[in-house]
LOLUM-912846 format. One line per 8 residues: number of its first residue (from 1); for each residue x, y, z of C-alpha. Coordinates in steps of 0.001 Angstrom, whole numbers, plus 500000, padded with zeros to 6 digits. Each point is the difference from the previous one (the first is absolute). Example, Ala and Ser with C-alpha at 12.3 -4.5 7.8 and 13.67 -1.06 7.14 Angstrom:
1	512300,495500,507800  501370,503440,499340
% end
This chain:
1	500000,500000,500000  501021,503649,499703  502251,501508,502639  501077,503570,500851  503347,501000,501500  500305,501663,503380  500113,503488,498547  496603,499631,498406
9	501370,499581,496487  498153,497983,497427  500117,496234,500619  501784,497430,497942  496885,498197,498770  499903,496377,498929  496504,498549,500267  498083,503226,499175
17	500134,502434,497031  503228,501903,500726  498979,503554,499201  496600,499855,501733  501400,498301,503107  502808,502548,500266  497576,502912,499808  497664,498481,502568
25	502791,499106,502437  501443,503508,499831  496546,501512,500622  499356,497749,503014  503326,500880,501647  499509,503704,499249  496447,499938,501414  501191,498393,503228
33	502700,502626,500404  497666,502871,499001  497623,499466,502922  502418,498523,502550  498337,496613,499704  501170,496475,500687  498372,498352,496962  498641,500890,496578
41	498790,498330,496848  498182,500375,496730  496768,498372,498825  499479,499778,496243  497127,499014,497790  499984,496381,498895  498735,498368,496790  496885,499057,501991
49	497478,502828,499870  499364,501594,503406  502978,498315,501694  503082,501770,501382  503127,498018,500857  502794,500889,502377  502943,500433,497639  502876,500992,502307
57	500349,500408,503739  502786,500971,502335  500449,500207,503741  497799,497106,501156  500003,496215,499526  497937,499166,496917  498870,496682,501500  498104,501743,502781
65	497993,502049,497525  499015,497337,497484  496253,500628,500670  500493,503544,498660  501937,499097,496841  496757,500246,498037  497413,502773,500286  496679,500274,498194
73	499328,503627,499083  496406,499821,501279  500995,498964,503537  499692,502385,503011  503749,500428,500489  502088,503186,499703  502066,498598,497105  496843,499341,497998
81	498459,503372,500905  503121,501915,498960  499986,498169,496666  496247,500418,499402  499773,503647,501011  503343,501224,498727  500489,501792,503359  502599,499369,502682
89	499023,498309,503268  501915,500978,503159  499495,498036,503230  502203,501343,502811  498992,497434,502615  497859,496963,500777  497053,502108,501187  499681,501806,496671
97	500414,496716,498144  497308,498296,502080  497510,502791,499424  500445,499880,496211  501184,496475,499226  499041,497592,502804  500573,497062,497640  503679,500962,499789
105	500396,500181,503765  498127,496735,500541  502836,498291,498117  502870,502226,501223  499022,500978,503567  503178,501927,500784  500879,503669,500568  501583,501213,496769
113	499660,502850,497532  499557,499526,496253  499890,502185,496886  498583,499053,496597  500705,502066,496909  498407,499185,496622  502491,499589,497159  498405,501702,496996
121	501178,501732,496849  497215,501931,498315  497099,497601,499634  502227,496938,500433  499769,498313,503400  502983,497753,500701  499484,499125,503652  500678,501233,503538
129	503159,500934,501925  499822,498925,503660  502152,501101,502945  499783,498699,503578  501430,501751,503015  499588,500313,503762  496660,501357,501172  499647,503641,501012
137	496867,499856,502192  497884,503111,499626  502505,501698,497686  498974,500137,496317  502471,499194,497256  502010,503171,499382  499855,502032,496804  503693,499437,499301
145	499653,496224,500203  496939,500060,497793  501779,502134,497400  503137,497838,499982  497975,496820,499534  497913,501631,497268  503138,501034,498102  501374,496475,500342
153	496758,498583,498550  500071,502544,497173  503565,499010,499107  499033,496340,500071  496997,500689,497763  502203,501883,497532  502532,497154,499954  497270,497397,499451
161	498435,502093,497238  503384,500183,498266  500446,496259,500345  496539,499376,498575  500756,502314,497062  503179,497997,499358  498019,496776,499887  500780,498685,503509
169	497244,498296,501949  498624,501971,502940  497490,497334,501042  501310,497784,502787  499794,496214,500053  501150,497533,502635  501331,500527,503515  501439,503253,501342
177	503704,500770,499927  501694,500520,503340  502356,502976,500134  502476,499641,502899  500321,502906,502367  503493,501330,500711  501903,497494,502192  500761,501038,503576
185	503504,500963,500940  502169,497200,501334  500186,500014,503786  503190,500082,501993  501643,496701,500809  499783,500839,503664  496233,500282,499779  499867,496601,498332
193	502057,498423,502759  497751,501643,502578  496882,498568,498353  501608,496562,499815  500454,500020,503763  496213,500390,500499  498065,496905,501080  497023,501235,497963
201	499740,499103,496327  500377,503107,497799  499560,500395,496241  499988,503162,497889  497736,500415,496974  500095,502538,497217  496851,501734,498738  499283,497078,497657
209	500216,497459,502811  503425,498609,499060  502162,498777,502851  503217,501937,500489  501571,499314,503378  499472,496833,502099  501545,499663,503462  501320,496777,501508
217	496954,499489,502238  497702,500150,496958  502090,497381,498176  499818,497687,503013  496270,500502,500577  499087,499485,496351  502538,497231,499354  501265,501814,496905
225	503347,501565,499202  500290,503645,499054  500760,499281,496308  496728,498042,499818  498093,503071,501161  501802,503131,498829  498781,501511,496723  496769,497954,499972
233	496451,501229,500513  498935,499296,503561  496969,497975,498902  502084,497866,497658  502635,499290,502613  497417,499467,502776  496806,498919,498209  498118,499475,503260
241	500023,503792,500417  498323,500390,496595  496623,498673,501109  496981,502277,499344  499303,500288,503738  503279,501911,500448  499935,502190,496896  497967,502773,501653
249	502642,500263,502739  502759,500469,497456  497914,502488,498026  499446,501922,503229  503721,500093,500727  501053,501074,496536  497208,502566,499552  499328,501551,503411
257	503556,500463,501254  498885,498819,503455  501417,496906,501786  497948,496846,499500  499955,496926,502237  498282,496686,499345  500377,496268,500693  500776,497591,497137
265	500127,496233,499797  503031,498354,498445  499519,497718,497019  500939,496419,499375  503602,500424,501238  498812,500665,503535  496310,499001,500123  498067,501417,502898
273	502647,502564,500977  498728,503557,500441  502238,503031,499620  499471,503630,500916  500609,502210,496955  500844,503688,500438  500321,502475,497140  501743,503353,500434
281	499629,501957,496753  501957,503025,498817  500339,501929,496757  502796,497765,498677  498776,496615,501199  498589,497861,502789  501725,498299,502923  498405,496645,500818
289	500548,498173,503281  498918,496490,500907  499600,498306,503355  498462,496827,501343  496439,500381,501232  497183,497980,501495  496924,499306,497905  497860,503167,500202
297	496793,499717,502005  498282,502478,497745  500881,500904,496425  497651,502616,498440  498157,498643,496981  499324,503389,498458  502152,500320,496936  498209,501240,496901
305	500918,497480,497331  498729,499564,496433  498579,496539,499432  500078,498285,496561  496468,501093,499093  500458,503528,501321  503254,500357,498094  498276,499318,496709
313	497103,502322,500794  502225,502887,501044  502407,499705,497124  502835,498863,502306  502271,497175,498879  500457,498683,503518  501741,496757,500711  498706,498407,503164
321	502502,497665,501616  499074,496888,501956  500032,500033,503781  501570,496559,500308  502979,501208,502049  497936,502106,502390  498287,498974,503204  496755,501474,498704
329	496737,498092,499553  497951,500158,496817  497383,502126,501765  502660,502402,501277  501596,500244,496563  496656,500738,498361  499383,502778,502539  503025,501834,498606
337	498034,500542,496816  496735,501152,501566  500651,503779,499768  500423,499763,496229  496893,497802,499784  498155,502713,501951  501124,502681,497548  498797,497918,497051
345	496688,499064,501630  499285,503631,500889  500069,500937,496315  497075,497620,499443  497900,501161,502973  497196,502325,498912  497956,500868,503064  501147,501075,503465
353	498752,496704,501396  502031,498046,497446  503102,502029,500896  499490,499237,503694  499528,496300,499282  503223,499907,497978  501909,501648,502856  498598,497420,502419
361	500968,497085,497752  503480,501226,499046  501378,502498,502515  499129,498256,503267  501566,496619,499087  503114,501734,498624  500842,501497,503400  498351,497493,502313
369	497216,502381,501003  496664,498982,501503  497992,503246,500139  499277,502562,497329  497926,503170,499997  499614,502583,497253  498556,503445,500682  499062,502399,497205
377	500010,503779,500261  496814,501945,499334  499393,503619,501035  502872,499971,502534  498744,496849,501686  501255,496418,499767  497384,497328,499397  500555,496276,500387
385	499856,498394,496564  501378,496529,500715  501088,497915,502958  501053,496446,500701  501440,498251,503050  498961,502568,502617  497470,499159,502750  496477,500576,498771
393	498929,503600,500537  503357,501138,501416  500761,502403,497141  496516,501550,499954  501073,502564,502612  502568,501373,497539  497625,500215,497045  499522,503571,498841
401	502749,501522,502153  501101,503519,499150  503501,500845,498819  500347,502094,503161  499939,496923,502264  503335,498696,501294  500031,496412,498813  502775,498138,498164
409	497696,499242,497052  499288,503722,499686  503517,501291,500595  501587,497642,497474  497812,501657,497341  500324,503607,501140  503803,499753,500306  500477,497712,497009
417	502365,497795,502033  499487,496305,500752  500006,498980,503647  501303,496653,501269  499455,498659,503517  501960,496836,500778  497719,499119,502926  496637,500997,501389
425	501833,501479,502983  501820,502387,497661  496692,501009,498440  498385,500579,503407  502974,502060,501154  499858,502214,496914  496232,500507,500293  498994,499763,503667
433	496408,498931,500481  499465,498745,496469  497717,496939,499914  501921,496838,499044  498521,496877,498456  502771,497754,501406  502720,499986,502659  502606,498303,497816
441	500949,500806,496429  501388,502689,497711  498407,502640,497784  500910,501945,496858  498083,503123,498960  500508,500973,496360  498910,503224,498282  498062,499493,496777
449	501059,502903,497787  499628,500009,496214  501753,502648,497895  500353,502206,503070  496312,499788,500904  498873,498300,503228  497730,496995,499454  499864,498345,503412
457	502042,497810,502317  500764,496292,500319  500559,498061,503222  501916,496709,500055  499817,497863,503123  502266,497162,501163  499262,497478,502737  503509,500082,501453
465	502555,502734,500686  502368,500428,497061  502556,502372,498587  499744,501804,496678  503240,500087,498020  500835,503115,497961  499273,498027,496828  496628,498863,501342
473	499047,503544,500927  500926,501281,496553  498179,497180,498209  496871,500473,502123  500055,503746,499369  500397,499465,496264  497204,497434,499962  497792,502442,501890
481	500538,502385,497089  498839,497311,497571  496956,499285,502153  499193,503720,500159  500205,500304,496214  497725,496991,499569  497490,501342,502535  499996,503458,498410
489	499364,498377,496631  497272,497822,501499  498282,502976,501635  499972,501835,496694  498547,496880,498441  497350,499692,502718  499054,503658,499540  499728,499540,496265
497	497877,496881,500444  497672,501850,502367  499706,502883,497557  499409,497706,497043  497382,497985,501858  498271,503180,501026  499998,501186,496400  498686,496725,498729
505	497342,499706,502678  498812,503527,499261  499958,499494,496247  498308,496611,499757  496213,500186,500273  498706,499270,503502  496623,498923,498611  498640,499403,496543
513	496786,501590,498712  496813,497965,500314  497981,499854,496780  496909,498134,498979  500626,496923,497799  503739,499930,500798  502128,498773,502920  503680,500948,500246
521	502687,498749,502391  503678,501025,500222  502983,498443,501745  503602,501153,500501  503021,498135,501429  503438,501598,500428  503101,498022,499097  502052,498259,502673
529	503418,500997,498663  501683,503389,500219  497746,502984,500540  496782,497918,500014  498277,502974,498395  499566,500412,496280  498079,501743,497274  497083,497609,499397
537	496543,501521,500227  496368,499438,499150  497035,502335,499897  496301,500184,499154  498752,503398,498806  496415,501158,499495  500069,502163,496885  497637,502897,499407
545	498257,498046,497224  498807,497186,502282  502685,497575,498880  502432,498255,502329  503747,500118,499320  501992,496929,501123  503726,500737,500247  503079,497998,500914
553	503628,501084,499621  503563,499157,500939  502837,502516,500319  503472,498553,499569  502048,499673,503176  499357,500312,503722  500256,502583,502735  499000,503618,500404
561	500708,500917,496366  497782,497210,498652  497222,500789,502478  500147,503717,499159  499870,499328,496263  497111,497616,500553  498104,502748,501804  500561,502436,497144
569	498815,497497,497407  496958,498976,502024  499019,503653,500379  500498,500594,496270  497883,497002,499032  497206,501121,502338  500094,503503,498573  499791,498719,496418
577	497213,497568,500919  497915,502656,501748  500324,502254,496974  498231,497416,497824  503093,499035,497943  499978,496792,497982  502267,497110,501076  502449,500837,497210
585	500112,503650,501098  500476,499021,503648  502960,497676,499321  501601,502297,497409  499654,503022,502290  501498,498112,502939  502879,498844,497807  500778,503585,499011
593	499801,501143,503623  502525,497369,501114  502364,501019,497218  499677,503659,500992  500634,499174,503661  503091,497986,498986  500416,498164,503321  502281,497434,498367
601	497306,497348,500319  497438,498345,497793  496661,498406,500818  497493,497543,498608  496265,500576,500146  496671,498501,499011  496963,502305,499810  496480,498645,499462
609	496790,502044,499734  496934,497977,501078  496318,500813,499511  498400,498308,503052  496569,499946,498356  500896,498378,496672  503263,498270,500887  501822,501519,497025
617	503727,500614,500536  502591,501998,498083  503591,499385,501016  503496,501337,499282  503207,498349,501159  503587,501287,500358  502421,497091,500409  497961,498453,502812
625	499180,496277,500470  496795,498914,498295  496899,499927,502269  498021,496797,500657  496283,499548,499363  497948,497342,501769  496723,499301,498212  496781,499104,501854
633	500474,496302,499168  503440,499987,501654  502043,500010,496830  502904,502405,500475  502128,501522,497271  502981,502285,499653  498775,503034,498084  501833,501187,496907
641	499833,503773,500300  501817,502128,497472  502654,502202,501578  503038,502226,499708  503356,500398,501708  500376,500780,503687  499449,503569,501158  502904,502412,500116
649	501965,498714,496991  498601,501274,496693  498167,503354,499716  498577,498870,496644  498637,496696,501294  496413,499084,499128  497666,497915,502126  497214,498302,498014
657	496695,499203,501674  498395,496550,500311  496268,499528,500542  498374,497102,501891  496943,499275,502118  499500,498677,503533  496911,497874,500400  498264,499623,503346
665	502043,497636,502190  503307,500783,498274  503114,500866,502011  502786,502176,498634  503471,499700,501615  502664,502686,499598  503367,499381,501724  503653,501020,500035
673	502866,497704,499053  500992,499362,503623  497029,497632,500243  501059,497827,497065  503753,500428,499725  502501,497909,501940  503802,499882,499606  501034,497223,497640
681	496501,499349,498643  498409,501226,496800  497316,502591,500665  497566,498023,497828  500126,497202,502575  498968,502451,502714  497177,501397,497852  498710,496486,499380
689	500043,499222,503722  498008,503166,500696  497550,499145,497226  499482,496513,501461  499528,501402,503501  497411,502528,498789  498198,497298,498058  499825,497788,503117
697	498851,502812,502301  496380,500696,500851  498829,503168,498250  498579,501447,503190  500509,501435,502455  502662,501891,498089  502064,500708,503122  500579,496264,500488
705	501067,499668,496379  502529,502803,500424  501366,498482,503209  500347,496605,498323  501861,501384,497004  502470,501896,502139  500365,497501,502875  502857,497960,498526
713	502083,503113,499405  499049,501411,503397  501295,496896,501782  503393,500210,498264  502897,501408,502044  501994,500562,496820  498041,502503,497938  502352,502209,497950
721	497263,502244,498559  496855,501634,501303  496585,498891,498751  496808,501777,499065  496740,498243,499085  496673,501489,498885  496885,497881,499419  496764,501245,498425
729	496884,497839,499828  496825,500798,498042  497070,499183,502283  497047,501203,497915  498746,502334,497294  499090,499322,496394  500462,496405,498906
% end
């Protein structure tokens, strides 16, 4: 692969296109130096549409960041946003990253700063330049750093444009190229001898994770000579440290700059032996110490890890190693992947109740919790929206509390900071007099904030006292951001559903006119998927000429827009009918109105004008399913009405009229396609089933006939479309 020298010069490339790799390596090193960072890299477009690939990276071990080698441009990550928007993204610390990109922090729950600069030349988008550095909590990225990184990206874009003009490929394929950081200065021999006298095992690592120095104690503990270790990647020399359960610890050490301590189990060379691992990072490398340790009584199972399915869904090319060498059960190993499963499941939750159920199923098992409560904010009060595991009725006393009350569930939201209590005694000491549901346990209070707006608060309960590691606290805070986003989206959805249902309820007729010689019955069923509100409608209108207009229509789509368009069309049809217009004039006029409104939707419609006394009918149809006619002897046919295209498409469309006659005892059935259409089946099959059902039904009372025709669909839990049905029966008049 391509390599750069210590001065940041272009690398001597072997396995990558020389010129492109040299340009990218130089840009990565320059970007790292420009912002005082410890790592940098470049993502480029790939031959696969919508996929960015990490092309070069310097300053961090590539192995630890394999899940981020690939990035789909539609994912909610800063790299993708910088590429999509063409604007830089600057994240000075973990708090700013969690508020904007909780998905990023769920996978990298460490305090670090990051800058993302799009690499563009004119209208050409090549990729994104990334720089990582130590966090600066509360201090925004300075103007000078922003300007230096922008100039570096501009130079890279100009170089790539020149390469492209010369015929070089600027699309990246394959794995990223590692660019070594400058090697540390050699230490004094006296310092080496001093380290060799230590009883503790000591190894030094460079910023790529390669072993430099190994003291005598480390050689003895590991059973390996220095030449077998020096110059090799740590995880190649000691593969038992390369297990997924330890990768987050190493990422934390390399990225946060803070010491990291964790227990690790040796592999097959010393089965069952546990070692304490300590990482002491600095700008030029990491000092690693090892010591013998007892098996830990408690090892947090909170690492956010991409599982095989999640990796495909998120565009990550993650390799998930086996846990064969770890003292971890299958259930414990699977819990490592629960946070990512939660993030994926939240994207599929639609309502607030579904979001809460997902949190219960995924978040609690991931952290060993037993209790969960979610409060939502409304008019400066918190209302209980979901609870599980608490004693019945215990949380009722906190329902509707004001934001002025001093309670941990309130203060976590008003301050925006999560609160962790490792025991119930700690909670009671912090809030004297607060009612407790248990004497033993631990509690976490998480603020639910989406895009800077408060949504509510989440309470996690544990049956036993427990600590919360820094990684666990960061992951839980990031996941709270995901939950808040999902709840905010669900509340908008719920509001839209309520509005759409109100529209539809107001616009559908509450009762149909009663006329001599004719009975009419209407039925409506919303769909069971998505919004559950659509644009189907029916109506019966008494015209000024004594005739009765029978109308059924179907606006494309669902939701508020479909319901609003339906209301406009229903009003238009009524207005045309009351003015004495012919069926052709009614349908043509409604078609022109929909085109003039231009809502981006189309609609089907069937309009029939019935003379109750004589039974004569004139009908016009616009792309709507053919009505059914049941004769007095029970014979039922599918009518063949002439028609035109659906409404809202062609301003010149014509709608011919068909004439027919209803004899006494006949039943006319008008319906929308939701009643006869099922996924995977031809609509003609559904029409035939409806025809058979109408033929087998008793002609009266008409309400029973309507209920029978719609009952099968009404009992289905999987109904993708809404349904409207209008029946008209001739009960008397001229023979």
